[in-house]
FILUM-391540 format. One line per field, with one value per atom (N, C-alpha, C, O): x, y, z; residue in one letter. Coordinates in Angstrom, 2 decimals. Layout:
% residues N
xx: X; ...
yy: Y; ...
zz: Z; ...
res: a; ...
% end
This chain:
% residues 74
xx: 0.80; 0.03; 0.88; 0.46; 2.02; 2.91; 3.35; 3.49; 3.55; 3.96; 2.84; 3.11; 1.55; 0.45; 0.46; 0.21; 0.74; 0.81; 1.86; 1.65; 3.03; 4.11; 3.81; 4.05; 3.28; 2.97; 1.91; 2.03; 0.87; -0.17; 0.23; -0.41; 1.26; 1.68; 3.05; 3.52; 3.68; 4.95; 4.83; 3.94; 5.65; 5.66; 4.81; 4.68; 4.19; 3.34; 4.09; 4.90; 3.81; 4.34; 3.39; 2.31; 3.81; 2.96; 1.60; 0.57; 1.62; 0.41; -0.53; -1.75; 0.07; -0.76; -1.35; -2.49; -0.65; -1.17; -2.30; -3.31; -2.16; -3.20; -4.46; -5.55; -4.32; -5.44; -6.10; -7.32; -5.24; -5.82; -6.69; -7.76; -6.25; -7.04; -8.31; -9.36; -8.27; -9.43; -10.43; -11.64; -9.88; -10.76; -11.43; -12.60; -10.70; -11.22; -12.35; -13.38; -12.18; -13.22; -14.49; -15.61; -14.29; -15.43; -16.16; -17.39; -15.42; -16.07; -16.94; -18.04; -16.40; -17.16; -18.43; -19.49; -18.30; -19.46; -20.51; -21.70; -20.03; -21.02; -21.91; -23.08; -21.28; -22.01; -22.93; -24.04; -22.48; -23.25; -22.74; -21.65; -23.53; -23.13; -22.76; -22.02; -23.26; -22.98; -21.93; -21.84; -21.11; -20.11; -19.21; -18.75; -18.99; -18.12; -16.67; -15.74; -16.48; -15.14; -14.90; -15.82; -13.64; -13.20; -12.58; -11.68; -13.04; -12.59; -11.39; -11.03; -10.81; -9.72; -10.17; -9.41; -11.40; -11.96; -11.96; -11.68; -12.28; -12.31; -10.89; -10.68; -9.93; -8.51; -8.01; -7.31; -8.35; -7.88; -8.53; -7.86; -9.76; -10.40; -9.76; -9.53; -9.46; -8.83; -7.42; -7.00; -6.69; -5.29; -5.21; -4.24; -6.26; -6.27; -6.40; -5.98; -6.95; -7.15; -6.06; -6.14; -5.05; -4.05; -2.94; -2.39; -2.66; -1.53; -0.25; -0.07; 0.67; 1.93; 2.90; 3.10; 3.50; 4.39; 5.83; 6.67; 6.16; 7.52; 8.05; 7.95; 8.59; 9.10; 10.55; 11.18; 11.10; 12.54; 13.39; 14.45; 12.92; 13.71; 13.77; 14.78; 12.65; 12.60; 13.53; 14.23; 13.57; 14.43; 15.89; 16.74; 16.17; 17.58; 18.01; 19.15; 17.10; 17.42; 17.68; 18.60; 16.90; 17.05; 18.39; 19.12; 18.71; 19.96; 21.15; 22.11; 21.10; 22.17; 22.38; 23.50; 21.22; 21.26; 21.88; 22.71; 21.44; 21.95; 23.48; 24.20; 23.96; 25.38; 26.13; 27.19; 25.58; 26.22; 26.26; 27.20; 25.22; 25.11; 25.90; 26.11; 26.34; 27.09; 26.21; 26.71; 24.86; 23.97; 24.06; 23.97; 24.25; 24.38; 23.22; 22.99; 22.49; 21.37; 20.31; 20.59; 19.07; 17.96; 17.41; 16.47
yy: -1.16; -0.03; 1.27; 2.30; 1.18; 2.33; 2.79; 3.98; 1.86; 2.21; 2.94; 3.87; 2.54; 3.23; 4.72; 5.57; 5.04; 6.46; 7.23; 8.37; 6.60; 7.28; 7.49; 8.59; 6.52; 6.66; 7.72; 8.48; 7.81; 8.77; 10.16; 11.13; 10.29; 11.60; 12.05; 13.14; 11.20; 11.54; 12.83; 12.94; 13.78; 15.02; 16.07; 17.16; 15.80; 16.72; 17.39; 16.79; 18.65; 19.41; 19.17; 18.58; 19.61; 19.46; 20.17; 19.68; 21.32; 22.04; 21.31; 21.36; 20.63; 19.87; 18.64; 18.26; 18.01; 16.87; 17.32; 16.62; 18.48; 19.08; 19.27; 18.86; 19.90; 20.12; 18.80; 18.71; 17.76; 16.44; 15.90; 15.34; 16.06; 15.59; 16.39; 15.81; 17.69; 18.51; 18.14; 18.07; 17.90; 17.50; 16.16; 15.97; 15.23; 13.92; 14.07; 13.41; 14.95; 15.16; 15.75; 15.34; 16.69; 17.32; 16.30; 16.32; 15.40; 14.34; 13.43; 13.04; 13.12; 12.27; 13.00; 12.40; 14.28; 15.05; 15.27; 15.40; 15.31; 15.42; 14.15; 14.21; 13.03; 11.80; 11.68; 11.18; 12.14; 12.06; 13.16; 13.06; 14.19; 15.35; 14.96; 15.67; 13.84; 13.32; 12.20; 11.43; 12.12; 11.07; 10.99; 12.00; 9.81; 9.63; 9.38; 9.59; 8.94; 8.58; 9.09; 9.34; 9.23; 9.48; 8.21; 7.70; 7.65; 6.37; 6.43; 7.51; 5.32; 5.21; 5.72; 6.41; 5.41; 5.85; 7.34; 7.89; 8.02; 9.49; 10.01; 10.95; 9.41; 9.86; 9.59; 10.44; 8.46; 8.17; 9.17; 9.58; 9.55; 10.50; 11.86; 12.56; 12.25; 13.54; 13.55; 14.57; 12.50; 12.41; 12.54; 13.07; 12.02; 12.07; 13.57; 13.91; 14.42; 15.83; 16.74; 17.93; 16.31; 17.21; 17.46; 16.53; 18.71; 19.04; 19.10; 19.94; 18.17; 18.07; 19.17; 19.39; 19.86; 20.96; 20.69; 21.45; 19.58; 19.20; 18.24; 17.02; 18.85; 18.10; 17.75; 18.24; 16.92; 16.54; 17.77; 17.90; 18.71; 19.95; 20.83; 21.48; 20.85; 21.56; 20.94; 21.66; 19.58; 18.91; 19.14; 19.36; 19.09; 19.33; 20.73; 20.94; 21.73; 23.11; 23.28; 24.00; 22.63; 22.75; 22.06; 22.57; 20.93; 20.25; 21.11; 21.19; 21.76; 22.66; 23.80; 24.15; 24.39; 25.48; 25.00; 25.69; 23.82; 23.28; 23.11; 23.52; 22.51; 22.32; 23.65; 23.80; 24.60; 25.90; 26.67; 27.41; 26.48; 27.24; 26.53; 27.13; 25.26; 24.59; 23.96; 23.44; 23.99; 23.38; 21.88; 21.29; 21.27; 19.82; 19.11; 17.92; 19.84; 19.24; 20.32; 21.52; 19.84; 20.76; 20.59; 21.29
zz: 0.03; 0.01; 0.00; -0.53; 0.59; 0.69; -0.72; -0.96; -1.60; -2.99; -3.68; -4.43; -3.46; -4.05; -3.67; -4.53; -2.42; -2.04; -2.77; -3.17; -2.95; -3.59; -5.04; -5.54; -5.74; -7.16; -7.40; -8.37; -6.58; -6.79; -6.37; -6.78; -5.56; -5.09; -5.62; -5.30; -6.43; -7.00; -7.81; -8.66; -7.58; -8.31; -7.69; -8.25; -6.53; -5.80; -4.70; -4.00; -4.58; -3.43; -2.23; -2.37; -1.10; 0.09; -0.09; 0.37; -0.76; -1.00; -1.94; -1.80; -2.90; -3.88; -3.18; -3.49; -2.28; -1.53; -0.63; -0.51; 0.02; 0.76; -0.06; 0.35; -1.24; -2.16; -2.56; -2.68; -2.79; -3.14; -1.99; -2.22; -0.81; 0.33; 0.46; 0.75; 0.26; 0.35; -0.79; -0.57; -1.99; -3.09; -2.82; -3.15; -2.21; -1.89; -0.90; -1.04; 0.11; 1.12; 0.44; 0.75; -0.46; -1.14; -1.99; -2.05; -2.68; -3.40; -2.54; -2.92; -1.37; -0.40; 0.07; 0.21; 0.31; 0.82; -0.30; -0.03; -1.57; -2.66; -2.77; -3.12; -2.46; -2.47; -1.29; -1.42; -0.13; 1.10; 2.04; 2.58; 2.21; 3.03; 4.49; 5.17; 4.91; 6.25; 6.25; 7.20; 5.16; 5.04; 6.28; 6.80; 6.74; 7.92; 7.50; 8.28; 6.24; 5.75; 4.34; 3.57; 4.05; 2.68; 2.24; 2.90; 1.10; 0.68; -0.30; -0.77; -0.56; -1.52; -2.89; -3.58; -3.27; -4.54; -4.65; -5.71; -3.56; -3.53; -3.72; -4.48; -3.05; -3.17; -4.61; -5.18; -5.21; -6.53; -7.53; -8.47; -7.37; -8.21; -8.07; -9.06; -6.81; -6.57; -7.10; -7.65; -6.98; -7.48; -9.00; -9.55; -9.66; -11.16; -11.60; -12.71; -10.79; -11.18; -10.72; -11.03; -10.01; -9.45; -10.51; -11.08; -10.73; -11.63; -10.86; -9.98; -11.19; -10.43; -10.89; -12.08; -9.89; -10.18; -9.96; -10.43; -9.23; -8.88; -10.01; -9.91; -11.06; -12.17; -11.96; -11.02; -12.83; -12.74; -12.88; -12.25; -13.73; -13.90; -12.66; -12.40; -11.86; -10.66; -9.66; -8.95; -9.56; -8.62; -9.00; -8.14; -10.30; -10.77; -10.46; -10.05; -10.64; -10.32; -8.80; -8.41; -7.99; -6.53; -6.13; -5.27; -6.74; -6.38; -6.76; -6.01; -7.95; -8.38; -7.42; -7.06; -6.98; -6.07; -4.71; -4.12; -4.25; -3.00; -3.09; -2.18; -4.18; -4.28; -4.37; -3.75; -5.13; -5.21; -3.89; -3.61; -3.10; -1.86; -0.72; 0.34; -0.93; 0.11; 1.14; 2.14; 0.93; 1.88; 1.79; 0.72; 2.94; 2.95; 3.68; 3.46; 4.53; 5.25; 5.36; 5.40; 5.40; 5.63; 7.02; 7.40
res: m; m; m; m; l; l; l; l; i; i; i; i; w; w; w; w; h; h; h; h; f; f; f; f; v; v; v; v; k; k; k; k; t; t; t; t; e; e; e; e; g; g; g; g; c; c; c; c; s; s; s; s; g; g; g; g; a; a; a; a; e; e; e; e; i; i; i; i; t; t; t; t; a; a; a; a; m; m; m; m; c; c; c; c; q; q; q; q; d; d; d; d; a; a; a; a; a; a; a; a; l; l; l; l; l; l; l; l; a; a; a; a; m; m; m; m; r; r; r; r; e; e; e; e; n; n; n; n; i; i; i; i; h; h; h; h; a; a; a; a; q; q; q; q; n; n; n; n; v; v; v; v; t; t; t; t; r; r; r; r; v; v; v; v; h; h; h; h; f; f; f; f; l; l; l; l; s; s; s; s; a; a; a; a; a; a; a; a; a; a; a; a; g; g; g; g; v; v; v; v; r; r; r; r; r; r; r; r; q; q; q; q; v; v; v; v; t; t; t; t; k; k; k; k; e; e; e; e; v; v; v; v; i; i; i; i; t; t; t; t; r; r; r; r; f; f; f; f; e; e; e; e; s; s; s; s; w; w; w; w; r; r; r; r; e; e; e; e; a; a; a; a; s; s; s; s; g; g; g; g; l; l; l; l; t; t; t; t; e; e; e; e; a; a; a; a
% end
């Protein structure tokens, strides 16, 4: 199950994962305003609609900046 989470959130920032969770909750509430749970189906639907902003180019740029700045730990 852990791999599923990574695959569905790969390339997402923390803000995008937050938006995904909020969208999943809204989907659950549209089905039933008194929904007690957000299901895997809701999360999968929400994940399909998230535009991922953390591309390989962004990671490469960050790593270059980190090396240039001498930062070794965050």
